[in-house]
N, C-alpha and C positions, 0 to 999 in steps of 0.2 A: 577753355575751347567753347566756341559759339555752336549751339545746337542748330543743326539743319532742319528747316521747316519744309515739308513736302508741299507739292502744288495743290493738293486737294485740301491740306489744312489751312492754306493761305485762302483759297477759295471760300471755305466754310467760315473762316474769320471775317472775310470782306462781307459775306451775305448775314452774318450775325450783326456786323457793325451797322449795316442798312436797316436791317429788322429793328434794331435798337433805336435807331433814329425815327423810323416809321411809329414805334410804340411811344417815344417822347412827343411826337406830334399829337398822338391821340390823347395823351394826358394834358397837354397843353389846351387842346379843344375842350375836353371835359372840364377842366378847371374853370376855363372862361365861360362855358355854359352854366356852371354853379355860381357865377358872379365873382369868382376870384380873379385877380390880375396875376398874370404870369410874365416873367422875364427871362428868357432863356440867355444865357451869356457863353460866349466862346472867348478865346485868347488869354485864358487862365493858365498857371503853371500846372499841367497836368500830373507831371511826375511829382511834385510836391503834394497835391491833393491825394493821389492814389498812395502815396507812401503814408500819409496821415490817416486816411479812411480805409484803404485797403492793402493793409501791409503784407498780407499773405500772397498777394499778386494774382488772386483769383479773379478779381474784378477790376475794370479801369473805368474812368470817367470819361463820358463823351462830352457832356455840357453841364453846366450849372444852371439851374433854374431857381429863381425865387418867387414864392407865392405868397399873396397876401391881398390885403384891400388897399387900394391907394386912396390918397386924399384928392378928390376931384378938383378942389379949388388950386392944386399945385402941380397937375398933371396935364399933359397935352392931351386933347382929345382926338381919337381916330377919325379920319376922313372916311367917308363912304367909299367902298370899292366900287371898281367898275363894273357896269352891267353884264350879264351873261351875253347879251347882244353884241356888246362892243367888244368883249373878250374873245367870243367864239362866234364869228359871223356864219361859219359852214353850218351851223345848227342853229337857227333863229328860234327866238322864244315864241311859242305858238300864239302868245297873246300880242305879238308886236304886229302892226299892220302889213309889214312886208311878207308875213308868213302866211296871209290869207290865200285861198286858192283862186287862181285866175281864171 
């Protein structure tokens, strides 16, 4: 027999899942700030991983993340991101000439 899950339980689970993803983002940012390379991976066999590492079913995997130091001679260099002015023109950078009072 399949256990029925109430709506509040589903909502709590969804919020917990989203919070877990946010925490993973913080860990990735912290690792990169410390000079580590971090590679989050999706598309793995979650059931197999959960059975191996969490056999009691209390926890589930969301993503796999590898941490370490890469060999800069064998990896792609990241491009610079878009500037804040380009990304969000609704709030211009105060240093940008267009932001000066008229």
